[in-house]
Phi, psi and omega in degrees: 000136178293148177300146178286145179267145179300328180297318179296320182292322179296317182292317177298316182296322177299318179291321179298328181276325180273328184054038181198119185299320183294312181295321179295317181296318178299318181295322179278348181065043177228166177286146180300319176301325180292325177292316180301319178295319178298317180294317178298317180295323178295319179293324178292322183288321180281328177093015178219159174282133181256333179226151172257122185249131169227177179289343185248342185202162172234134180221150177280141168280169176308319178293325178295322178295321177296315182295320179299317180295315184285329180296320178302313181297314182296317180292321176300320181293321178298313178299316181296320180300318179294318180296315181291326176296318178297316178297321180295335182289351181274001180114262178247090183294140178277153178295130180257120185245124179259141176198175172254134190303325183251027184230044184239004180054025182080005183281327192301311180304314179297318183295314180296319179296317180296314181295314183293328174292317182288323187264343177077016178209146179283168174257158170271115181264123183250107179268131178221182177279174178301133174086357184270345189292322181294324176297323179294325177292317185287332180262004172090001177291328182237150177265329183209150181227142174253116186202173178267145168278158001282160180206162174283105185268013180304123177076015183234151166265142182235133174240122178280124180264308182200160173245155177217148181297152168254149177235165177263135174262120183233152168306133184302339182268358184291142179304322181291340179293340180275353183266144179270339184235114178240149173244162179303320182297333179296334184265357184304323180282351186283142175291127181248143189290152170254128183276133175251139178117190182303140177065029187303314184297314182292320182289324177301324177300316181298319182280336188262348169082000185259020177277127177290154176297155184306120176080007180229161171268188177302148181295139177303135180080357180231077179297140180275148181292163178290163181306154186307136179231009183268195185290151177285151179209141183258350184202170185292320181301316178292321178301311180296325176297319178297322177296315179304322182278356181077017181271348183199158164248159179209142174268120185233149173302145184299334176295327175294320180294321179292325185285330184235065172288131180223139184299330184264007176239130175253124176262127183229145175290146179229118179294136176086002180278127181295148183282163172277148181239121175267127186228162165256144177225146177205158185297134178299139179084356181285119177257091186229116175304322181296319179293315180301318179294320180296316180295318181295317179292323180296319178298317179296314181296321178299319180296320178295318180295318181296323179294316181292331184293342179291344182293314181222081189282349189280156175238130174290116193252009175144194191283346181259109186293332183288339179230020190260020177238143174257107186281149176066025184274054179266150174287155181226129181252127183288175176306138186303136177081013184277134175263155177299114178083354179227076184297144171085358180280140180276145177296152179286000000 
């Protein structure tokens, strides 16, 4: 079989995502008959049917689903290769690190100082919105990303740096804000936000609190709330405004609570709530001394930060001082070099 062309894969992937020849052709800015011919030719070359066509619908066959999944990875790799080649053409390219400005648990300043001191060169810092960092890795704009799990880890290596407690953000006038001891089940009736934008499903898990710990189900006796049913939101500022107005509750990493104290928001500890996990991610198979050095330094800096966090673990949680502290909100650093689901492995 002749090698598949990237053009053919892009055309097929557009159809797989739209499930409509007309919309896919419009998206590709080609005529619909031309797209049909490309798909038929692709099926003939591979030797299997990729789509089921009827007068009313288009659906992927099992073979088509496999090709769609693999085509995304392959096209991302092609795009990333071109991007990294362009960056390499400037001489000595600097390490490109993607992150979200308020999603580093306080680790980023120390990490950048430690890396730049050890390596003798600065990094290119790429700040984006929630959920955008994995896209930056896949298209080659970034070499490594600092972000919260869960995430779509397809084609990526993941290194767990530290965990931190999550707390619930409530409108200060909410009856539960006056209580000092909350359980996850107490929040089950509350509207929880739906995240809009890249990585929406994974990010909704972070804010809604029902993500099980890595490799585990919900804790016995601590049922997790149902999937988010509250208002959609695209960023933290909007999410916190919804909380202030009493339109939603949200589970946030304790570092977010520290960063955004607001008079009309009460942050409260919740027994049985799984912690937030801060991770590094980079493309699988990437052999980069700079990335290896960054990962190694990040593990060491995370251990230092976790040790320092034990000094003052409390969070000022709102207007009621009797219930306004989040006890035990210290960061926790896993064993050095531990991967999500693969403890004890050393970073590349």
